[in-house]
N, C-alpha and C positions, 0 to 999 in steps of 0.2 A: 129197952130199946133193942131193936133187931141187930144182930151181929153184922149182917150185910150192910146195914145203914151206917153203923159205926165205922166199918172198914172203908166205906165209900167216903165218909166225911174226913177220915184220916188221910186217905189217898188224895182227896181234893186239897186239903190243907197243905200236905207235903208238896203238891204240884204248884200251888200258889207261892209257897216259900221258896221253892227252887227257882221259879220264874223271877221272883223278886231279887234273889241273889244274882242271877244272871244279868238282870238289868243294872243292878248296882255295880257289878264288875265292869260294865261297859260304859260307865258314866265318866264324869270329868277326870281328866288327867291331873289337873291342878287342884289340889285340895287347899293349898295355902299359897298366897302370892307375895313375892318380895316387893316391898314398897320403899326400900331404902334409897341410898345414894345412887347416882348414875353409874352404870357399868361401862367401863372403857371399851370402845369399839374394837380395840386391838385384841381383846380377849375373846371376842365373839366370832364364831364361825358363821352362824345363821340364826334367824329368828323366824318362828312359825306362829302365825295368828290363826286360831281355830274359832270360827264363828259359833255362836250359840245355835243349838239345834236339838234334835231328839235325844242325842247322846249326853248333852249337858246344857243346862239352861243359861249358863254364863259363858261369855266370850273368854277365851284363854289365849295367853301369849306365852310361848315357851322359847327361852334363849338357850341355844346350844353353843357351848364353849369349845375353843380349839382343842382342849385337852380331853374332850369327850363327855364332859358332865353337862347336865341340863338344869335349868332353873325356871320356874314359873314366875312371871312378873305381872304386876298389875296392868291390865290393858288401859287403864285410865291415868296412869302416872304420866306426868307431862314429858318426861325424858324418854319414854318408851317409843313414841312416834318418831322423835328425832333420831334415836338409835336405829330404828327400822330403816329410815331414809338413808342414813350413813352406810349401813350394811348393804342395802340394796344398791346404792351407787358404787360401792366398793366391789361388790360381786359382779355387777354389770360391766365395769371397766376391766376387771381381771379376766373375764371370760371373752371379751371382745378380741378380735385379731389385731395385733399391733400394726402400725402403719408400715414398718419395714417388711413385715411378713406379707402384707397385702401387696406391696410393690414387687416382691419376689414372685408371688403367685400370679400377678397380672403380667 
């Protein structure tokens, strides 16, 4: 075999492997999902739902806790949707302007 051909094949193989590693590193954040008991809303700061896409073929739900930790949870667990609604309602009411402040502003 020609040395140039061998070098070209090795370079091509290295390029493919390097690309594959880059793709793997940008894939799913959640490699394993928690499917246990309900997480109390008092411990949760926010929930992020990432749809499936080119980065990951699976939908992902990530719970961020008040103390800075995060946990991937099953997007199909029955309690996850309820927890999302509770957190969304809590966050929307906590960011709205209180009636007393509205009266002072007006």
